[in-house]
Jmol script that loads the backbone (N, CA, C; Angstrom):
load data "model"
ATOM      1  N   MET A   1      96.635 112.003  90.187  1.00  0.00           N
ATOM      2  CA  MET A   1      97.216 111.883  91.440  1.00  0.00           C
ATOM      3  C   MET A   1      96.296 112.396  92.994  1.00  0.00           C
ATOM      4  N   CYS A   2      96.340 111.658  93.454  1.00  0.00           N
ATOM      5  CA  CYS A   2      96.098 111.617  95.189  1.00  0.00           C
ATOM      6  C   CYS A   2      96.573 112.230  96.201  1.00  0.00           C
ATOM      7  N   ALA A   3      96.302 112.870  97.084  1.00  0.00           N
ATOM      8  CA  ALA A   3      97.181 112.704  98.300  1.00  0.00           C
ATOM      9  C   ALA A   3      96.261 113.097  99.521  1.00  0.00           C
ATOM     10  N   MET A   4      96.664 112.646 100.657  1.00  0.00           N
ATOM     11  CA  MET A   4      96.265 112.298 102.326  1.00  0.00           C
ATOM     12  C   MET A   4      97.253 112.935 103.130  1.00  0.00           C
ATOM     13  N   ALA A   5      96.936 113.741 104.002  1.00  0.00           N
ATOM     14  CA  ALA A   5      98.120 114.008 105.234  1.00  0.00           C
ATOM     15  C   ALA A   5      96.944 112.845 106.459  1.00  0.00           C
ATOM     16  N   PHE A   6      98.054 112.470 107.118  1.00  0.00           N
ATOM     17  CA  PHE A   6      97.552 111.633 108.682  1.00  0.00           C
ATOM     18  C   PHE A   6      98.707 112.517 109.322  1.00  0.00           C
ATOM     19  N   ALA A   7      97.853 113.252 110.508  1.00  0.00           N
ATOM     20  CA  ALA A   7      98.472 113.321 111.415  1.00  0.00           C
ATOM     21  C   ALA A   7      99.170 112.406 112.846  1.00  0.00           C
ATOM     22  N   SER A   8     100.422 112.355 112.706  1.00  0.00           N
ATOM     23  CA  SER A   8     100.641 111.618 114.131  1.00  0.00           C
ATOM     24  C   SER A   8     101.507 112.066 114.827  1.00  0.00           C
ATOM     25  N   GLU A   9     100.986 111.343 115.889  1.00  0.00           N
ATOM     26  CA  GLU A   9     101.897 111.525 117.326  1.00  0.00           C
ATOM     27  C   GLU A   9     103.681 111.897 117.230  1.00  0.00           C
ATOM     28  N   ASP A  10     103.609 110.793 116.734  1.00  0.00           N
ATOM     29  CA  ASP A  10     105.310 110.565 116.053  1.00  0.00           C
ATOM     30  C   ASP A  10     105.350 110.223 114.911  1.00  0.00           C
ATOM     31  N   VAL A  11     106.106 111.034 114.075  1.00  0.00           N
ATOM     32  CA  VAL A  11     106.124 110.920 112.873  1.00  0.00           C
ATOM     33  C   VAL A  11     107.590 110.551 111.902  1.00  0.00           C
ATOM     34  N   LYS A  12     108.499 110.198 112.818  1.00  0.00           N
ATOM     35  CA  LYS A  12     109.801 109.703 112.794  1.00  0.00           C
ATOM     36  C   LYS A  12     109.176 107.943 113.432  1.00  0.00           C
ATOM     37  N   ALA A  13     108.769 107.774 114.106  1.00  0.00           N
ATOM     38  CA  ALA A  13     108.310 106.737 114.565  1.00  0.00           C
ATOM     39  C   ALA A  13     107.348 105.681 113.355  1.00  0.00           C
ATOM     40  N   THR A  14     106.436 106.519 112.559  1.00  0.00           N
ATOM     41  CA  THR A  14     105.464 106.183 111.700  1.00  0.00           C
ATOM     42  C   THR A  14     106.142 105.749 110.135  1.00  0.00           C
ATOM     43  N   LEU A  15     107.154 106.408 110.184  1.00  0.00           N
ATOM     44  CA  LEU A  15     108.052 106.301 109.055  1.00  0.00           C
ATOM     45  C   LEU A  15     108.662 105.121 109.164  1.00  0.00           C
ATOM     46  N   SER A  16     109.625 104.619 110.381  1.00  0.00           N
ATOM     47  CA  SER A  16     110.024 103.863 110.820  1.00  0.00           C
ATOM     48  C   SER A  16     109.210 102.526 110.533  1.00  0.00           C
ATOM     49  N   LEU A  17     107.914 102.907 111.040  1.00  0.00           N
ATOM     50  CA  LEU A  17     107.081 101.471 110.905  1.00  0.00           C
ATOM     51  C   LEU A  17     106.611 100.889 109.211  1.00  0.00           C
ATOM     52  N   ALA A  18     106.704 102.156 108.531  1.00  0.00           N
ATOM     53  CA  ALA A  18     106.268 102.012 107.334  1.00  0.00           C
ATOM     54  C   ALA A  18     107.608 101.211 106.484  1.00  0.00           C
ATOM     55  N   GLU A  19     109.036 101.605 107.051  1.00  0.00           N
ATOM     56  CA  GLU A  19     110.033 101.469 106.219  1.00  0.00           C
ATOM     57  C   GLU A  19     110.050  99.725 106.555  1.00  0.00           C
ATOM     58  N   ARG A  20     109.848  99.413 107.611  1.00  0.00           N
ATOM     59  CA  ARG A  20     109.443  98.068 108.130  1.00  0.00           C
ATOM     60  C   ARG A  20     108.767  97.158 107.284  1.00  0.00           C
ATOM     61  N   TYR A  21     107.886  97.797 107.136  1.00  0.00           N
ATOM     62  CA  TYR A  21     106.902  97.404 105.894  1.00  0.00           C
ATOM     63  C   TYR A  21     107.130  97.390 104.852  1.00  0.00           C
ATOM     64  N   LYS A  22     107.993  97.615 104.334  1.00  0.00           N
ATOM     65  CA  LYS A  22     108.536  98.036 102.913  1.00  0.00           C
ATOM     66  C   LYS A  22     108.089  99.654 102.541  1.00  0.00           C
ATOM     67  N   VAL A  23     106.821  99.852 102.958  1.00  0.00           N
ATOM     68  CA  VAL A  23     106.109 101.530 102.228  1.00  0.00           C
ATOM     69  C   VAL A  23     107.526 102.099 101.319  1.00  0.00           C
ATOM     70  N   ASP A  24     107.025 102.466 100.205  1.00  0.00           N
ATOM     71  CA  ASP A  24     108.132 103.660  99.794  1.00  0.00           C
ATOM     72  C   ASP A  24     108.077 105.058  99.825  1.00  0.00           C
ATOM     73  N   ARG A  25     109.041 105.434 100.421  1.00  0.00           N
ATOM     74  CA  ARG A  25     109.037 107.110 100.651  1.00  0.00           C
ATOM     75  C   ARG A  25     108.878 107.750  99.648  1.00  0.00           C
ATOM     76  N   PHE A  26     108.287 108.831  99.620  1.00  0.00           N
ATOM     77  CA  PHE A  26     107.971 109.915  98.039  1.00  0.00           C
ATOM     78  C   PHE A  26     109.348 110.642  99.094  1.00  0.00           C
ATOM     79  N   ASP A  27     110.519 111.253  97.843  1.00  0.00           N
ATOM     80  CA  ASP A  27     111.491 111.945  97.870  1.00  0.00           C
ATOM     81  C   ASP A  27     110.532 113.136  97.643  1.00  0.00           C
ATOM     82  N   ASN A  28     110.372 114.171  98.037  1.00  0.00           N
ATOM     83  CA  ASN A  28     109.736 115.554  97.613  1.00  0.00           C
ATOM     84  C   ASN A  28     110.924 116.356  97.073  1.00  0.00           C
ATOM     85  N   GLN A  29     110.968 116.756  96.141  1.00  0.00           N
ATOM     86  CA  GLN A  29     111.729 117.740  96.038  1.00  0.00           C
ATOM     87  C   GLN A  29     111.023 119.401  96.139  1.00  0.00           C
ATOM     88  N   ALA A  30     111.458 120.233  97.217  1.00  0.00           N
ATOM     89  CA  ALA A  30     110.582 121.118  97.502  1.00  0.00           C
ATOM     90  C   ALA A  30     111.206 122.428  97.065  1.00  0.00           C
ATOM     91  N   GLY A  31     110.458 123.248  96.279  1.00  0.00           N
ATOM     92  CA  GLY A  31     111.071 124.649  95.629  1.00  0.00           C
ATOM     93  C   GLY A  31     110.881 125.464  96.710  1.00  0.00           C
ATOM     94  N   PRO A  32     111.306 126.532  96.264  1.00  0.00           N
ATOM     95  CA  PRO A  32     111.410 128.184  97.315  1.00  0.00           C
ATOM     96  C   PRO A  32     110.263 128.264  97.497  1.00  0.00           C
ATOM     97  N   GLY A  33     109.934 128.659  99.487  1.00  0.00           N
ATOM     98  CA  GLY A  33     108.881 128.674  99.619  1.00  0.00           C
ATOM     99  C   GLY A  33     108.167 127.637  99.941  1.00  0.00           C
ATOM    100  N   GLU A  34     108.610 126.185  99.764  1.00  0.00           N
ATOM    101  CA  GLU A  34     107.752 125.270  99.887  1.00  0.00           C
ATOM    102  C   GLU A  34     108.199 124.110 101.397  1.00  0.00           C
ATOM    103  N   LEU A  35     107.413 123.944 101.799  1.00  0.00           N
ATOM    104  CA  LEU A  35     108.064 122.554 103.028  1.00  0.00           C
ATOM    105  C   LEU A  35     108.177 121.188 102.576  1.00  0.00           C
ATOM    106  N   ASN A  36     109.055 120.676 103.033  1.00  0.00           N
ATOM    107  CA  ASN A  36     109.853 119.083 102.577  1.00  0.00           C
ATOM    108  C   ASN A  36     108.499 118.511 103.668  1.00  0.00           C
ATOM    109  N   ILE A  37     107.532 118.158 103.195  1.00  0.00           N
ATOM    110  CA  ILE A  37     106.537 117.306 103.735  1.00  0.00           C
ATOM    111  C   ILE A  37     106.583 115.787 103.991  1.00  0.00           C
ATOM    112  N   PRO A  38     107.524 114.800 104.953  1.00  0.00           N
ATOM    113  CA  PRO A  38     107.696 113.192 104.615  1.00  0.00           C
ATOM    114  C   PRO A  38     106.239 112.962 103.996  1.00  0.00           C
ATOM    115  N   ALA A  39     106.486 111.635 103.177  1.00  0.00           N
ATOM    116  CA  ALA A  39     105.576 111.213 102.604  1.00  0.00           C
ATOM    117  C   ALA A  39     106.036 109.562 102.228  1.00  0.00           C
ATOM    118  N   LEU A  40     104.585 108.990 102.062  1.00  0.00           N
ATOM    119  CA  LEU A  40     104.518 107.577 101.369  1.00  0.00           C
ATOM    120  C   LEU A  40     104.044 107.413  99.894  1.00  0.00           C
ATOM    121  N   ARG A  41     104.544 106.569  99.471  1.00  0.00           N
ATOM    122  CA  ARG A  41     103.751 106.154  98.334  1.00  0.00           C
ATOM    123  C   ARG A  41     102.679 105.343  98.729  1.00  0.00           C
ATOM    124  N   GLY A  42     101.277 105.743  98.545  1.00  0.00           N
ATOM    125  CA  GLY A  42     100.281 104.533  98.446  1.00  0.00           C
ATOM    126  C   GLY A  42      99.771 104.032  97.100  1.00  0.00           C
ATOM    127  N   ILE A  43      98.298 103.641  96.883  1.00  0.00           N
ATOM    128  CA  ILE A  43      98.204 102.510  96.193  1.00  0.00           C
ATOM    129  C   ILE A  43      97.662 103.514  94.482  1.00  0.00           C
ATOM    130  N   GLY A  44      98.422 103.483  93.902  1.00  0.00           N
ATOM    131  CA  GLY A  44      98.131 104.162  92.682  1.00  0.00           C
ATOM    132  C   GLY A  44      98.330 105.749  92.663  1.00  0.00           C
ATOM    133  N   ASP A  45      99.858 105.571  92.880  1.00  0.00           N
ATOM    134  CA  ASP A  45     100.623 106.566  92.970  1.00  0.00           C
ATOM    135  C   ASP A  45     100.050 108.009  93.989  1.00  0.00           C
ATOM    136  N   SER A  46      99.256 107.601  94.419  1.00  0.00           N
ATOM    137  CA  SER A  46      98.906 108.082  95.500  1.00  0.00           C
ATOM    138  C   SER A  46      99.947 109.152  96.514  1.00  0.00           C
ATOM    139  N   LEU A  47      99.603 109.701  97.142  1.00  0.00           N
ATOM    140  CA  LEU A  47     100.555 110.457  98.233  1.00  0.00           C
ATOM    141  C   LEU A  47      99.985 110.035  99.734  1.00  0.00           C
ATOM    142  N   VAL A  48     100.801 109.895 100.676  1.00  0.00           N
ATOM    143  CA  VAL A  48     100.299 109.964 102.092  1.00  0.00           C
ATOM    144  C   VAL A  48     101.453 110.946 103.248  1.00  0.00           C
ATOM    145  N   TYR A  49     100.719 111.774 103.552  1.00  0.00           N
ATOM    146  CA  TYR A  49     101.341 112.688 103.935  1.00  0.00           C
ATOM    147  C   TYR A  49     101.640 112.483 105.471  1.00  0.00           C
ATOM    148  N   LEU A  50     102.490 112.527 105.861  1.00  0.00           N
ATOM    149  CA  LEU A  50     102.634 112.441 107.885  1.00  0.00           C
ATOM    150  C   LEU A  50     102.952 113.739 107.811  1.00  0.00           C
ATOM    151  N   VAL A  51     102.011 114.325 108.876  1.00  0.00           N
ATOM    152  CA  VAL A  51     102.454 115.420 109.619  1.00  0.00           C
ATOM    153  C   VAL A  51     102.370 115.397 111.302  1.00  0.00           C
ATOM    154  N   SER A  52     103.216 116.271 112.183  1.00  0.00           N
ATOM    155  CA  SER A  52     103.005 116.498 113.322  1.00  0.00           C
ATOM    156  C   SER A  52     101.756 116.897 114.074  1.00  0.00           C
ATOM    157  N   ALA A  53     101.059 116.063 115.095  1.00  0.00           N
ATOM    158  CA  ALA A  53      99.685 116.015 115.869  1.00  0.00           C
ATOM    159  C   ALA A  53     100.118 117.625 116.573  1.00  0.00           C
ATOM    160  N   ASP A  54     101.185 117.679 117.261  1.00  0.00           N
ATOM    161  CA  ASP A  54     101.566 118.596 117.904  1.00  0.00           C
ATOM    162  C   ASP A  54     101.802 119.552 117.429  1.00  0.00           C
ATOM    163  N   ALA A  55     102.101 119.873 115.944  1.00  0.00           N
ATOM    164  CA  ALA A  55     102.676 120.999 115.871  1.00  0.00           C
ATOM    165  C   ALA A  55     101.955 122.213 116.582  1.00  0.00           C
ATOM    166  N   ALA A  56     102.730 123.297 116.203  1.00  0.00           N
ATOM    167  CA  ALA A  56     102.472 124.645 116.785  1.00  0.00           C
ATOM    168  C   ALA A  56     101.736 125.437 116.053  1.00  0.00           C
ATOM    169  N   VAL A  57     102.262 125.126 114.491  1.00  0.00           N
ATOM    170  CA  VAL A  57     101.576 126.405 113.330  1.00  0.00           C
ATOM    171  C   VAL A  57     101.355 124.606 112.591  1.00  0.00           C
ATOM    172  N   ARG A  58     100.115 124.711 112.432  1.00  0.00           N
ATOM    173  CA  ARG A  58      99.699 123.536 111.464  1.00  0.00           C
ATOM    174  C   ARG A  58      99.547 123.959 110.015  1.00  0.00           C
ATOM    175  N   PHE A  59     100.852 123.994 109.635  1.00  0.00           N
ATOM    176  CA  PHE A  59     100.752 124.675 108.035  1.00  0.00           C
ATOM    177  C   PHE A  59     100.024 123.394 107.240  1.00  0.00           C
ATOM    178  N   PHE A  60      99.847 122.137 107.368  1.00  0.00           N
ATOM    179  CA  PHE A  60      98.823 121.691 106.756  1.00  0.00           C
ATOM    180  C   PHE A  60      97.371 121.982 106.409  1.00  0.00           C
ATOM    181  N   ASP A  61      96.740 122.802 107.250  1.00  0.00           N
ATOM    182  CA  ASP A  61      95.076 123.621 107.579  1.00  0.00           C
ATOM    183  C   ASP A  61      94.746 124.146 106.320  1.00  0.00           C
ATOM    184  N   VAL A  62      96.266 124.514 105.257  1.00  0.00           N
ATOM    185  CA  VAL A  62      95.867 125.820 104.030  1.00  0.00           C
ATOM    186  C   VAL A  62      95.684 124.240 103.080  1.00  0.00           C
ATOM    187  N   ASP A  63      96.675 123.540 102.528  1.00  0.00           N
ATOM    188  CA  ASP A  63      96.797 122.936 101.747  1.00  0.00           C
ATOM    189  C   ASP A  63      95.313 121.557 101.436  1.00  0.00           C
ATOM    190  N   PHE A  64      95.147 121.446 102.561  1.00  0.00           N
ATOM    191  CA  PHE A  64      94.314 119.850 103.055  1.00  0.00           C
ATOM    192  C   PHE A  64      93.144 120.167 103.912  1.00  0.00           C
ATOM    193  N   VAL A  65      92.008 119.824 103.601  1.00  0.00           N
ATOM    194  CA  VAL A  65      90.691 119.614 104.057  1.00  0.00           C
ATOM    195  C   VAL A  65      90.231 118.738 104.931  1.00  0.00           C
ATOM    196  N   PRO A  66      90.051 118.881 106.112  1.00  0.00           N
ATOM    197  CA  PRO A  66      89.265 117.751 107.066  1.00  0.00           C
ATOM    198  C   PRO A  66      88.407 116.957 106.155  1.00  0.00           C
ATOM    199  N   VAL A  67      88.441 115.257 106.119  1.00  0.00           N
ATOM    200  CA  VAL A  67      87.621 114.543 105.991  1.00  0.00           C
ATOM    201  C   VAL A  67      86.431 114.567 107.237  1.00  0.00           C
ATOM    202  N   GLN A  68      85.555 114.785 107.133  1.00  0.00           N
ATOM    203  CA  GLN A  68      84.346 114.912 107.540  1.00  0.00           C
ATOM    204  C   GLN A  68      83.727 112.911 108.007  1.00  0.00           C
ATOM    205  N   GLY A  69      83.545 112.700 109.142  1.00  0.00           N
ATOM    206  CA  GLY A  69      82.629 111.330 109.472  1.00  0.00           C
ATOM    207  C   GLY A  69      83.411 110.144 109.968  1.00  0.00           C
ATOM    208  N   VAL A  70      84.688 110.823 109.913  1.00  0.00           N
ATOM    209  CA  VAL A  70      85.883 109.764 110.391  1.00  0.00           C
ATOM    210  C   VAL A  70      86.554 109.740 111.919  1.00  0.00           C
ATOM    211  N   GLN A  71      86.798 109.097 112.898  1.00  0.00           N
ATOM    212  CA  GLN A  71      87.440 109.286 114.046  1.00  0.00           C
ATOM    213  C   GLN A  71      88.629 109.849 113.627  1.00  0.00           C
ATOM    214  N   GLY A  72      89.289 110.492 114.873  1.00  0.00           N
ATOM    215  CA  GLY A  72      90.580 111.218 114.570  1.00  0.00           C
ATOM    216  C   GLY A  72      90.759 112.170 113.500  1.00  0.00           C
ATOM    217  N   GLU A  73      91.837 112.331 112.915  1.00  0.00           N
ATOM    218  CA  GLU A  73      92.283 113.500 111.987  1.00  0.00           C
ATOM    219  C   GLU A  73      92.796 113.067 111.039  1.00  0.00           C
ATOM    220  N   ILE A  74      92.047 113.085 109.769  1.00  0.00           N
ATOM    221  CA  ILE A  74      92.320 112.351 108.196  1.00  0.00           C
ATOM    222  C   ILE A  74      92.072 114.002 107.279  1.00  0.00           C
ATOM    223  N   TRP A  75      93.269 114.125 106.402  1.00  0.00           N
ATOM    224  CA  TRP A  75      92.951 115.161 106.144  1.00  0.00           C
ATOM    225  C   TRP A  75      92.998 114.656 104.358  1.00  0.00           C
ATOM    226  N   ARG A  76      92.349 115.606 103.299  1.00  0.00           N
ATOM    227  CA  ARG A  76      92.785 115.219 102.188  1.00  0.00           C
ATOM    228  C   ARG A  76      93.006 116.958 101.188  1.00  0.00           C
ATOM    229  N   TRP A  77      94.186 116.341 100.204  1.00  0.00           N
ATOM    230  CA  TRP A  77      94.445 117.553  99.652  1.00  0.00           C
ATOM    231  C   TRP A  77      93.476 118.641  98.761  1.00  0.00           C
ATOM    232  N   SER A  78      94.054 119.615  98.667  1.00  0.00           N
ATOM    233  CA  SER A  78      92.951 120.161  98.094  1.00  0.00           C
ATOM    234  C   SER A  78      93.318 121.139  97.100  1.00  0.00           C
ATOM    235  N   ASP A  79      93.403 120.718  96.013  1.00  0.00           N
ATOM    236  CA  ASP A  79      94.354 121.668  94.795  1.00  0.00           C
ATOM    237  C   ASP A  79      93.059 123.088  94.359  1.00  0.00           C
ATOM    238  N   PRO A  80      93.436 124.175  94.369  1.00  0.00           N
ATOM    239  CA  PRO A  80      92.729 125.245  93.953  1.00  0.00           C
ATOM    240  C   PRO A  80      92.620 125.266  92.509  1.00  0.00           C
ATOM    241  N   LEU A  81      93.516 124.597  91.976  1.00  0.00           N
ATOM    242  CA  LEU A  81      93.223 124.311  90.241  1.00  0.00           C
ATOM    243  C   LEU A  81      92.023 123.751  89.721  1.00  0.00           C
TER     244      LEU A  81
END
end "model"
wireframe off; spacefill off
backbone 0.3
color backbone group
């Protein structure tokens, strides 16, 4: 499985647009101490997380690393295992 995170100016609008194009949502079952981050199902069971670009606390800085050489903010999930 692969996961990416995209910073969005309006996560709800992005989710609505994805729904309009019939993109499947990923229903996360967050455990204790975990955050329920909205995500879409991508190609090959990959996950595309949507995070607020304006968040005061950028929690995704912990689990994702920036992809270099691209315009805008694109993050890749970093699995410490």
